[in-house]
N, C-alpha and C positions, 0 to 999 in steps of 0.2 A: 586781218584778224576777224574771227567770228565771235560774236558776243551775244549772250542771252541775259536779259534783264527782267526781273520780276517787279511788279508794283501792285499796290492795292491792299497790302496788309494793314493791320491796325488793331485797336482795342475796341471790342464791342461787348455788349451784354448778351447773355444767353437768349436765344430766340431771334436775334437780329441776323442780318445778312451782310456779306461782303462779296465783292467780285475781284478776283485776282486776274492780272494780266501778265503775260510774258511775251516779250517781243525779241525776235532774233534779228541781228543785223551782221553784215560782214562785207568787207570790201577792202580793196587796196586803192586808195585815192578814190576816184570816181568809178572804179571797176568793181562790179558786184562779183563776189566769189561764192555765193550760195547757189548751188545748182537746184536742189530740191530738199524738202523737209518731209521725212516719213513720219514715224510715230512721234506724237507730242504727249507729254505726261506731266503730272503733278505728283510729287512725293512730299511727305512731311516727316519731321523728326521732332519728337518731344524729348525733354530732358531725361536722360537715362534709358532711352529706348532706341531701337534701330530705326533707320530711315525706311519707311514703308511707302508702297505705292498707294496713292489716293485714287487716281483715275488716269486713264490714258485714252487717246483717240488716234486711230490710224489715219493715213492719208485718205483712205476711202470713206472715213467717217464712222467706222465701227468704234464703239466705246466699251470700256470696262471700268468698273468701280469697285473699290473696297466695300465689303459688306457694311461696314460701319457708317458709310456715307450714302449708300443707296437711298434714293428718294429725297435726299436733301441737297446733294451737290450735282451740278451739271457741268460737264466739260464740253467745250466747243473750240473751233478754230477758224481762223480767217487766213487762208493761204496767201492772199494778196498782201496782207499786212505782216505775214510771217509771225502771227501771234496766236497763242493759245490762251483761253480763258477758263477760269474756274468760278462758277457761280455757286456760292455757298449760302444756303438758306437754313433757317432754324438751327443756328450754330449752338453747340454745346460746349461746356467747359473742357470736355475731353478732346475737343478739336484743337485746343491750344497747342501750337507747335510752330516750328519754322517750316514754311512751305517752300519747296524747291521745284523749279521748273527744269524739265529736261526735254530737249529737242534733238531728234535724230536727224542730223544735217549732213547732206552730201555736198561737198565742195565741188565747184565746177571742174576742178582738176583731179577728181577722184571718182572711182566707180562704187565706192562703199560709203556708208554713212558712219558718222561718229557721234557719240552722245555728248552734247554740250550742256553743261549745267549752269544755272544761274547761282548767284550767291545766297539766295534765299530771302524771304520776307516773313516777318514775324506776324503771326495771328494769335491774339490773346482774347479768350472769351471768358468773361467773368460771370459768376453765378448770381 
């Protein structure tokens, strides 16, 4: 089973910071089944809105950000830990949403990647 788990969400005041983490794991007993992880990404979904891309980072380190978070959020990855991070600074009330992690993971028995989603972590920013 391949599993992606987010952590780091919480309740903060406007102007404060949070750092989200998302770690992937997968194995059958002691046997690792994750071959490689390509693009990692963070999405968010506020009540009544669509799930939108916040930021992503390719295996080579190229990054993209939603205009609304440019200059405030930073995405990074640790391939050895199979983890993607989202450093969120100067948070605003409009950042309030459930943040979902997505990792494009290729299993060892496959030539293609599959998008694995976490269950989400709540970020609430009060004014």
